[in-house]
C-alpha positions in Angstrom: -15.9 -41.5 -54.5 -15.2 -38.8 -57.0 -15.9 -36.0 -54.7 -14.3 -37.1 -51.7 -13.3 -33.7 -50.4 -15.9 -31.2 -51.6 -16.0 -29.5 -48.2 -12.7 -27.8 -48.5 -14.4 -26.3 -51.7 -17.5 -24.9 -50.3 -16.1 -21.2 -49.2 -14.1 -21.1 -52.5 -13.1 -23.4 -55.1 -9.5 -23.4 -54.0 -6.7 -25.9 -53.0 -6.5 -27.2 -49.7 -3.3 -29.5 -48.9 -1.5 -32.7 -50.3 -2.5 -35.7 -48.2 -2.1 -39.2 -49.6 -5.2 -41.1 -48.7 -4.9 -44.9 -48.1 -7.4 -47.5 -48.4 -6.9 -50.7 -46.4 -8.6 -53.9 -47.6 -10.3 -55.7 -44.9 -12.3 -58.7 -46.8 -11.2 -60.4 -50.1 -13.5 -63.4 -50.8 -16.4 -64.4 -53.0 -14.4 -65.5 -55.9 -12.3 -62.4 -56.2 -8.6 -63.2 -56.8 -6.0 -61.6 -54.7 -4.8 -59.3 -57.9 -8.2 -58.0 -58.3 -8.9 -57.2 -54.6 -5.4 -55.4 -55.1 -6.5 -53.6 -58.0 -9.7 -52.6 -56.5 -7.7 -51.0 -53.5 -5.4 -49.4 -55.9 -8.4 -47.9 -57.9 -10.0 -46.7 -55.0 -6.9 -45.0 -53.8 -6.6 -43.4 -57.2 -10.1 -42.1 -57.2 -9.9 -40.7 -53.7 -6.4 -38.7 -54.3 -7.5 -37.3 -57.4 -9.6 -34.9 -56.0 -6.7 -33.6 -53.3 -5.0 -30.7 -55.0 -0.9 -30.4 -54.3 -0.8 -27.8 -51.5 0.4 -28.8 -48.4 -1.7 -28.0 -44.9 1.0 -26.1 -43.4 1.1 -23.8 -46.4 -2.7 -23.3 -46.6 -2.6 -22.6 -42.8 -0.1 -19.8 -43.4 -2.3 -18.5 -46.3 -5.5 -18.3 -44.3 -3.5 -16.4 -41.6 -2.4 -13.8 -44.2 -6.0 -13.6 -45.7 -7.8 -13.3 -42.5 -6.7 -10.1 -41.7 -6.4 -9.0 -45.2 -10.3 -9.2 -45.4 -11.0 -6.5 -43.6 -8.9 -3.9 -45.2 -11.2 -0.9 -45.9 -13.7 -1.6 -43.2 -11.8 0.0 -40.6 -11.0 3.6 -41.0 -12.2 6.3 -43.4 -10.5 7.2 -46.8 -12.8 9.2 -48.7 -14.9 11.8 -46.6 -14.2 14.4 -43.8 -16.1 13.6 -40.6 -17.7 16.4 -39.2 -19.2 14.6 -36.0 -19.9 10.8 -36.7 -20.3 8.0 -39.2 -21.4 4.5 -39.3 -20.3 1.9 -41.8 -21.5 -1.7 -42.7 -19.0 -3.4 -44.8 -18.2 -6.8 -45.8 -14.7 -8.2 -47.3 -12.9 -11.4 -49.0 -9.4 -12.0 -49.5 -7.5 -14.6 -51.5 -3.8 -15.6 -51.3 -2.7 -17.3 -54.5 -2.5 -16.7 -58.0 -5.7 -15.3 -59.6 -5.0 -16.9 -62.8 -5.3 -20.1 -61.3 -7.9 -20.1 -58.2 -7.7 -23.8 -57.8 -4.2 -23.3 -56.5 -5.1 -20.8 -53.9 -3.0 -20.7 -50.6 -5.6 -19.7 -48.4 -8.9 -17.4 -48.3 -10.4 -15.0 -45.8 -14.0 -13.4 -45.2 -15.1 -10.9 -42.8 -17.5 -8.3 -42.3 -17.8 -5.2 -39.9 -19.9 -2.4 -38.1 -17.6 0.4 -37.9 -18.6 3.7 -35.9 -16.5 7.0 -36.2 -16.4 9.9 -34.0 -14.7 13.3 -34.4 -13.3 14.5 -31.2 -14.0 18.1 -31.6 -17.1 17.4 -29.5 -14.5 17.5 -26.4 -14.4 20.4 -24.5 -10.4 20.8 -25.2 -8.8 21.8 -28.4 -5.5 20.5 -28.4 -3.3 17.5 -26.8 0.3 18.5 -27.4 0.6 18.9 -31.1 -2.8 17.3 -32.0 -5.6 19.4 -32.9 -8.7 17.2 -31.7 -10.8 19.0 -34.2 -8.7 17.0 -36.9 -8.7 13.8 -35.2 -11.1 11.1 -36.1 -11.7 7.8 -33.7 -13.0 4.4 -35.3 -14.4 1.3 -33.6 -14.8 -1.8 -35.4 -16.6 -4.6 -34.3 -18.6 -8.0 -35.7 -19.7 -11.3 -34.3 -21.6 -13.7 -36.5 -22.5 -17.4 -36.0 -23.1 -19.4 -39.2 -24.8 -23.1 -39.4 -26.0 -23.9 -43.0 -26.8 -27.2 -44.6 -26.3 -27.6 -48.3 -27.3 -31.1 -49.7 -24.9 -33.6 -47.6 -22.6 -30.6 -46.6 -22.7 -28.8 -43.4 -21.0 -25.3 -42.3 -20.8 -24.3 -38.9 -18.8 -21.8 -37.1 -18.3 -18.3 -36.0 -16.5 -15.1 -37.5 -15.7 -12.0 -35.3 -13.6 -9.2 -35.1 -12.9 -6.0 -33.2 -10.7 -3.0 -33.7 -9.8 0.5 -32.9 -8.2 3.1 -35.2 -7.1 6.8 -35.4 -7.1 9.1 -38.5 -5.3 12.4 -38.4 -4.4 14.5 -41.6 -0.9 15.2 -42.4 -1.8 17.7 -45.4 -4.7 19.7 -45.4 -7.7 19.2 -48.0 -7.9 21.8 -50.7 -10.6 22.8 -53.2 -9.5 22.7 -56.7 -12.8 24.3 -58.4 -14.9 26.8 -56.7 -17.6 25.7 -54.4 -15.6 22.4 -53.8 -16.9 21.0 -57.1 -13.4 19.3 -57.5 -11.9 18.7 -54.0 -8.2 17.1 -53.1 -8.7 15.5 -49.9 -5.0 16.0 -48.7 -3.0 13.1 -47.1 -4.1 11.1 -44.1 -2.6 9.1 -41.7 -4.2 6.0 -40.1 -3.3 3.4 -37.5 -4.5 1.2 -34.8 -5.1 -2.5 -34.2 -7.5 -5.0 -35.5 -8.0 -8.8 -34.5 -10.2 -11.2 -36.5 -11.1 -14.6 -35.7 -12.6 -17.3 -37.9 -13.6 -20.9 -36.6 -15.3 -22.8 -39.0 -15.9 -26.7 -39.4 -17.2 -28.1 -42.7 -18.3 -31.6 -43.0 -19.3 -33.5 -46.1 -21.0 -36.9 -46.0 -20.3 -39.1 -48.8 -22.2 -42.2 -49.9 -22.7 -44.0 -53.2 -19.9 -42.7 -54.7 -18.7 -45.0 -57.3 -15.4 -46.1 -59.1 -14.5 -48.7 -61.5 -11.5 -50.2 -63.3 -11.9 -51.9 -66.7 -7.9 -52.7 -66.8 -9.0 -56.6 -66.4 -11.4 -56.3 -69.4 -13.6 -58.1 -70.0 -14.2 -58.2 -66.0 -14.8 -54.9 -64.8 -14.1 -54.1 -61.3 -16.5 -52.1 -59.3 -16.5 -50.1 -56.3 -18.7 -47.7 -54.2 -18.5 -45.9 -51.0 -21.3 -46.8 -48.8 -20.8 -44.6 -45.7 -18.3 -42.1 -44.5 -17.6 -38.5 -43.7 -14.9 -35.8 -44.1 -14.3 -32.6 -42.1 -12.0 -29.8 -42.4 -11.6 -27.3 -39.4 -10.1 -23.9 -39.5 -9.4 -22.1 -36.1 -7.6 -18.7 -37.1 -7.0 -15.6 -35.0 -5.1 -12.7 -36.2 -3.9 -9.1 -34.7 -2.8 -6.5 -37.2 -1.4 -3.2 -36.4 -1.5 -1.3 -39.8 0.0 2.2 -40.6 -1.8 3.7 -43.6 -1.5 6.9 -45.7 -4.5 7.8 -47.8 -5.8 10.6 -50.2 -9.0 11.3 -52.1 -10.3 13.4 -55.0 -14.1 14.1 -55.1 -15.5 14.7 -58.6 -18.5 16.9 -58.7 -20.1 15.9 -55.3 -21.1 12.5 -56.7 -18.2 10.5 -57.1 -14.8 10.2 -55.0 -11.7 8.2 -56.1 -9.4 7.5 -53.0 -6.5 5.2 -52.7 -3.3 4.7 -50.5 -0.6 2.5 -49.4 -0.4 0.6 -46.0 2.1 -1.7 -43.8 1.0 -4.0 -41.5 2.8 -5.8 -38.2 0.9 -9.4 -38.1 0.4 -11.6 -35.2 -1.4 -15.0 -34.5 -1.8 -18.4 -36.1 -4.3 -20.6 -37.7 -4.8 -24.3 -37.1 -6.3 -26.4 -39.6 -7.3 -30.0 -39.4 -8.5 -32.7 -41.8 -10.2 -36.1 -41.1 -12.0 -38.6 -43.2 -13.3 -42.0 -42.5 -15.6 -44.5 -44.5 -16.6 -47.9 -45.8 -16.1 -49.3 -49.6 -17.4 -52.4 -51.0 -16.9 -53.6 -54.2 -16.8 -56.5 -56.8 -16.9 -57.5 -60.7 -19.1 -57.6 -63.5 -19.3 -61.3 -62.9 -21.3 -60.8 -60.0 -18.5 -61.2 -57.1 -19.1 -58.5 -54.5 -17.2 -59.7 -51.4 -14.6 -56.9 -51.4 -14.6 -54.7 -48.4 -12.1 -51.9 -47.4 -12.1 -48.9 -45.2 -10.5 -45.2 -45.4 -9.3 -43.6 -42.1 -7.1 -40.6 -42.6 -6.4 -37.5 -40.4 -3.8 -34.8 -40.6 -3.2 -31.4 -38.9 -1.0 -28.5 -39.0 -0.7 -24.6 -38.2 0.6 -21.6 -39.5 1.5 -17.8 -38.8 1.0 -14.9 -41.0 4.1 -13.2 -42.4 5.3 -11.0 -39.6 5.1 -7.7 -42.1 2.9 -6.8 -45.2 2.8 -3.9 -47.4 0.0 -3.4 -49.6 -1.9 -0.7 -51.9 -5.4 0.0 -52.1 -8.1 2.1 -54.3 -11.4 2.5 -54.2 -14.4 4.4 -56.0 -17.3 5.7 -53.8 -20.9 7.0 -54.9 -22.0 9.9 -52.8 -25.4 10.8 -52.0 -26.4 13.2 -48.8 -25.4 11.5 -45.7 -25.1 8.1 -47.5 -22.1 6.4 -49.3 -21.8 3.4 -51.4 -18.0 2.1 -51.8 -16.0 -0.8 -53.3 -12.3 -1.2 -52.4 -9.5 -3.2 -54.0 -6.6 -4.3 -52.0 -3.4 -5.7 -53.4 -0.3 -7.0 -51.7 2.9 -5.5 -52.7 5.4 -8.3 -53.1 3.0 -10.8 -52.3 -0.1 -12.7 -54.1 -2.9 -11.3 -51.5 -5.5 -9.8 -52.9 -9.0 -8.6 -51.4 -12.2 -6.5 -52.1 -14.4 -4.8 -49.5 -17.9 -3.3 -50.3 -19.8 -1.2 -47.9 -22.4 1.3 -47.1 -22.1 4.3 -44.9 -23.7 7.1 -43.2 -22.0 10.4 -42.5 -23.1 13.4 -40.4 
């Protein structure tokens, strides 16, 4: 029974919640004393709870709420290129809420992938709308829908991840060539804003059988126990909407590499529900052959959490440029928070 809760660690090895799992003796006989049955029950509880880290379910729900939207940072707009007509970007990201030096104490995680299509509004027959020059205005639309159903040994992950967003980018300061022929170019300063809704609904199930424990405190009589049947499940249902405002800039070097970075502010809404349940049967006995101890586990808990209403962050990225195609990696870091994430992608620019 030493791996009662590996389902919570299937997406990343992180903490989940603090729940006290209780074991209830249902049969004590076959020569076992009452104290031996009590010892078996206590050892089963100790073994079960040893795999459950000390993070509350509500705190984990809040951590997932914050990390869910954070996983998409870098997917939704353009930070390292001019957009003459259109672009297409395929990207994926992960985010982590917690101390990176102690990943087992994570407060939550987020995963996401997206396809983003961009369009420069110079294609419209008008030049300006108020003070806005349409030839400088870029619009981006982000979407993703992915279903997962995967078995690994006696574990199963099933669910769906989806996202939708719309964004606009406009230059506040124009780009400038630093060396002739745009060999080195400063991209100016861009303002980005829009909205993003990301959803993650995942159920992880773990079957556990033939997981053993023992208690040798009664030496020379050793108490043995085994999980004979059972399963645990962990369900995440998260829906988060973010409204970002970002400032970004970039420096293109020799046509091949582009360094970029910026800062962002997010207004966040939504919530995450998390549920945990486990049940199963145990049996045990002694080294002298007694095997008439029976017990069961039946535990469940649920909680919910919301993201922090506002979040500030910084980001930095490196892009590799070849004609019409770009490969990039971006690192995102919360300012004043323990959020960290990365985003990788491929773009086609025209």
